[in-house]
C-alpha positions as CSV (number, residue, x, y, z in Angstrom):
1,M,17.2,5.5,25.4
2,D,14.5,5.1,22.8
3,L,14.8,4.9,19.2
4,F,11.7,6.5,18.6
5,A,11.2,9.3,21.1
6,P,9.7,12.2,20.3
7,R,13.3,14.4,19.8
8,H,14.6,12.2,17.6
9,L,11.5,12.0,15.4
10,L,11.4,15.8,15.3
11,I,15.0,16.2,14.4
12,I,14.4,13.6,11.4
13,L,11.8,15.0,10.2
14,L,13.5,18.9,10.4
15,V,15.9,16.4,8.2
16,V,13.6,14.8,5.8
17,L,12.0,18.6,5.3
18,L,15.4,20.6,4.4
19,V,16.2,17.4,2.1
20,F,13.0,17.4,-0.2
21,G,11.0,20.5,0.6
22,T,7.4,21.1,1.5
23,K,6.4,20.7,-2.1
24,K,8.4,17.8,-3.0
25,L,6.8,15.7,0.0
26,K,3.2,17.3,-0.7
27,T,3.3,15.7,-4.3
28,I,4.9,11.8,-3.1
29,G,2.1,12.2,-0.6
30,S,-0.7,12.5,-3.2
31,D,0.8,10.1,-5.3
32,L,0.8,7.6,-2.6
33,G,-2.6,8.0,-1.8
34,A,-3.6,7.7,-5.5
35,A,-1.8,4.2,-5.5
36,V,-2.8,3.2,-2.7
37,K,-6.9,3.8,-3.8
38,G,-6.1,2.5,-7.2
39,F,-4.7,-1.1,-5.2
40,K,-7.3,-0.9,-3.0
41,S,-10.5,-0.2,-6.0
42,A,-8.3,-3.3,-8.0
43,M,-8.2,-5.3,-5.3
44,K,-12.3,-4.9,-4.6
45,E,-12.7,-5.5,-8.8
46,G,-11.3,-8.7,-9.0
47,E,-13.1,-9.6,-5.6
48,T,-16.3,-9.4,-7.6
49,S,-15.8,-10.2,-10.9
50,A,-13.8,-13.4,-10.3
51,P,-15.9,-16.3,-8.7
52,P,-13.9,-18.4,-6.0
53,A,-13.3,-21.7,-7.8
54,D,-14.3,-24.8,-6.3
55,P,-11.0,-27.2,-5.2
56,V,-13.6,-30.1,-5.4
57,K,-14.5,-29.7,-9.1
58,K,-10.8,-29.2,-9.9
59,L,-9.6,-32.5,-8.8
60,E,-12.9,-34.2,-10.7
61,K,-11.4,-33.0,-14.1
62,S,-7.7,-33.9,-13.6
63,D,-8.2,-37.0,-12.5
64,T,-10.1,-38.2,-16.1
C-alpha cells in the first residue's frame, strides 16, 4: 500500500480541519507566508549590503 494515496491524504486533511478549524488554518497559512516573505527579503538585503570577502586578502593580513 502506498503511504500517500489520495484517500489517505483526504482523511488526514479532514482530521486536520476538525482539529484546527478553517479559521485557525487560514491564520497559520498567512503567518507562514509572511515569515517566508520576510526571510526572502532579508536574504536579498544581506546579499546586496555585504560584498563578498576576498579570501586571499584575509590570508595575507593574518600572516603579517
